[in-house]
N, C-alpha and C positions, 0 to 999 in steps of 0.2 A: 518403432517406441525408442531405441535410441540413436536418432539421428541428431545430427548437431544442433537444430534450435531447443530439441527438448534436453541436451548435454547442457546446455547452455543455462536451463533452468534450472536445470538440478544443479547444477553449481553453485548458481544465488545463495540455493539452500546447505550445500556444503563449508560455504565461508563463514556460518553464521557462528559456532561455535569459536572463531577462532575471533570474529568480531569480539563476541561475547567474553571472552578471553579480556578482555581491554577493561575490563569490572574489578580484575585479580594481577592484572601485570600492570602496574603505571611507571614506564618508562616512556620517553618521548618517543623512542622508535618501535615499539609496541603500538602507540596510537597512530604514528602516522602510517604504517604496516596495516590495522585496522582499517584505517580512515580509506588508504588506499582499498583495500580490499573493497569497502564498500562502495565505493566511486567502480571498481570492475565491476562487480557487481549488479551494480543500476546500471549499468551501461547498457549487459546482457537483455536486463528486462526489455530494451527496445529493441534490440535485436536478433531475440530467440523470435517475438512474434512477425519480427517484419521478412528473416529471411524464412521462417516457414511456410507463411503467404508466397514470398518470390518462388519458393522450389516445389511449392505443391506438396509442402508434407506436414499440415497440419493435420495434427492428431489430438482422439478425444482424453489422450494422455496429456498432453500438452497443453490445453484447455482446461483442465482439470487441475492441473500442478501449478501453472503459473500464476493464477491469483492467490495461490497459496503460500509460494514462495514470495512474492511480493510482501504480502502481508508478515509474513516471518521474520524477512529482512528488517523491514522498518522495526515492527515493534521489537525486535534484539536490538536495535539501533539507539529506539526511546529509552528500553530501557539501561541500556551501556548511559545516557547522557544524563537520567535521571541518578543513574548508582552514581555516577563518578561526578556528582554535580557540574554540571557545565551549563548550565543554565545559569545564565548573570542577574534575572530577574525571577522572582519565585512565583511574579503571574503569566512568565513564559509556558508554565504547568497547565497552563488553560489549554493553550493548541497542543500540548499534546495528551490529556486528556480526550478531546476534541477528536484527534486524530485515530488512539485507539478506541474508542468506542463507537466512531462509523467504520471502522475496517470491521469489528465485530458484526453492526448492524449490519451491512450489505452482505456480509456473508450470509447472514443466515436469510434474510432478504431474498438472494441468487439462488440459496437450497427451495424457502419457499413456492418461488417464481420458476426453477427448474420442475418441481415435483409439476406444478401446472400447467409446465409446456409452456411457460411466458417466457421470453426473451428477455434480458435486460442489459443491451448493450452499450459499452463505454463510451461518454460522449467525451466532444474536444474538453469541455471543462474539467472532466476526470484527468486526463491527459493534462492537462496544464498544473492539474493541483499535483498528481505525483510527479512533475518537474520540479513543481519547487520543493514537494519532500525532499526526493532522494537530493536537490543544493542541498536547501539546510541543512539536512543529517549531516551530510559532507563536510559539512563548515565546522558544524560545531563540532563533532568528529575530530576536527583538527584545530579547537581550542586552545591557546595559548600560543599556535603559531600564527603570525602575523595579526589582522585583525579580524580571522575568518569566522571565528565563533559568537563574536559577538554581529558580523554581516547574517553569520545565520540564525540568530534568534529573530531580528528580523525579518527574516525569510520566509522562518518555522509561525510565528502569526500570519502573515501572508498565505501559509498551506492550509495551517488553521482555520482560514473566512473559507479557503476555498473548497476545504472537506467539510466544514460544516453545510456550505452550499450543496454539493453533491451528495451528501449523506442526505439530505431532505428531498434533494427528486428523485431520487431512486425508493427511499421510502413513502413521496406522494406517488410513484409511480405505480408502486405496490397498493396502496390504499385505493388508488383507482379500479383495480385490478378485483380486491375485496368488496368493493363498492357496489362494483358493476355484477360480480357475482352473488351480492347479496340483495340486487333488483331484480336478479334475471329468476330469482328463485322464488321471490314475492311474485312476482307477475305470473310467473306459473301456478303458484301456489291459487293467487287472486280467480285463473282462469278454470281452478277445477272448483 
């Protein structure tokens, strides 16, 4: 359980309070520290799974904790960005809400599908979505340094669109399962 890939996943959760302190500590040094911690935590999102597969150390604990760590990290960064008013345009609250709602939706869908033994593998588009999210949030946490915050906001919109699309894909897969199950029940009742 305490192999390197799982420790990398756990590290993403451990840095969340330090990132969140940016809401209360208003200094450039702390803002940069929080952004660097977020960037390092985002990098571990790639390496934990990669190393687990390469070293043959995949585990139920890692599969359970990895998506939770991802969602907690993203949600906490979004809260910091909103609390510190790091969006230039108020319309940019839209992708923030889309991202938060999608994360909750997909968590619920994964739980439902897991109960009925239906896998929901991560798609290539979902990986792109994660890359855009992590890059956008990293840049937005550095708002006030160069033009990264503004560029990050543009990337946040791209991430929001990809988030909506992947959320819809996951929802459609769940809906297809529900429809097939209901059709199967109707067919069985008709045969009786």
